[in-house]
N, C-alpha and C positions, 0 to 999 in steps of 0.2 A: 475827621477824626475828632474834636470834643464839640461840645457844642453848649452854649448859655443859654440856660432858660431864665425867665421874666424875672424871677428872684436874684440872677446874679450867679447862680450854681453851677459849677463846670459840671456835666457831665460826658464822661470817655465812652466813643463810641470804638474807640478799636481796642481792643483789651490787651496789645500791644503797646503801651506809652509809661514813660517817666514823667516826671516835672522837670521843666526846664531853669533858668535863675528867678524866673519871677511866679514861677509856681504852678504856669499853665502845664497841662499833660505836652507831653510830644511825641511823637512816634519815636520808639527805639530800635536803631540799626545797627544790626553790626558794619557796619562800614564803619572808613575813617572818614573825616572830615576832610574835604584840599583843605584848608585851611585853619589851623588854628588860633583858637579866638583865646585862650588861655590855660596855664597852668594849673593845676590841683598842687594843693601844697598836702607837703610829704606828711602822713601821719605825726601825728604830737610836735606840728610844726608852729603853733597857739605859743602865744603867748606866755611865758612862764610865771609872771605877775599880774597883779589887775592891769589894765587900760590905762586908769590914771595916775599910773606909778610913771615912775621916769622911764626915759629909753634903756639906761644902763640898768636898771633893775628889770628889767622887761626881758633880759637875754643874760641875766644871770649863769645860765649851764659854760654857754657859749662862752664869758668874758673868762668866768672861773679853769673852764680849759687853754685858754691861750695866753692867762696871767700863768699859768703853771708850765707852761709852754714857754711862754717870754724867760720867766727866770732863768729859765730851762739854762737856752742858750744864749742869757747874761753869763752864767757860771759856768757854761763854755765857753766861753770869751775868756772870760776869766782865768783858766788853766786847769779849770777843776772837771776835767772832760769826762771820768766817770760817773761822778756827783750827778754834773747837767745833764746826761743823757738817761740818768735815771729816769732822773724827773722829767724830765720830755719822755719814756715811759708810760709814766705813772698816771701823766696826766689825761696821756690817749687813755690807759685804764677805769682813768676816772670818768672821762667823759663817756668811755661804750658803758660804764653801770648809771650812769647820768640818762640815757637816753635808755636804759632798760627801765630806769625803775619809777624815773619823772615822766609822769604823761604829758605834761608840753614842756619841749626843754629850747622852744624858740628858734636859731640860727645854728643848734648846735644838730636838728634833724634836717639831712640834707637828703638821706633818699630813704627808701622802707627802714622800718626800723630794725627787722632782721642786718638789714647788710648795713645799717650803720653800726651794731653792734658787731658783729663779723668784722669789717676792715678795721676798726681803734681798734679792735680787742688782739684781732691776729698784728697790726703795726703796735702798737702798745707792747706785747707779749714781746716780740721780734728784738725792739730796742731796748729791752730790758736784756732780755738776754746776752745780745751783743754786747751792752755795755758792762754785765758782769763776766762776761770771757774776755774784754779788751787785756791787752797788752800794755806794760810790766804786770805783774802779780798778780793773775786774772781771779778772782776769787770767785769761778764757778769752772769748770771745767770740763768737761764732756769729750769721753776719749775718743767713742767711735769719730768726732769729729777730728782728731790729731792725728787718726790714722786715715781717712779720708787725706787728710790732708796730706799726710808723707807720701801715699798713693798718686798723685796727681801729682804733687811735685818732682819724685822722681821715676813716675814711670813715665 
């Protein structure tokens, strides 16, 4: 597989090899291991601030989204339903934008960048649209939805 010469240089005998955690070449295989020893961090899952910064500063993107969602839930509990749910949707859209624009977002990176953006963007858009269409006095009316509702209820 690999040999070490007298100078300490590693020579790879096998043309198909990859470095392991310590940097030594290892034969690559297409087989999955029987036991998982570690998990890969999602791309962008690094610290959003330097390592010597306090813990909250390193996770500012996730904390910003959580703070806005918390404020939206508080406003909803205080009977400001439309404003609270709009804020929750905007927070999710902001999380999607942060995931797209900021290279290291810390705990905001859960899956791949594409999946995180699509998930947060879709949920944020749906929540904003539902908040705008909520009764009474909806701020947004989509005519085909009203027709669909009448068709399903009366049919």
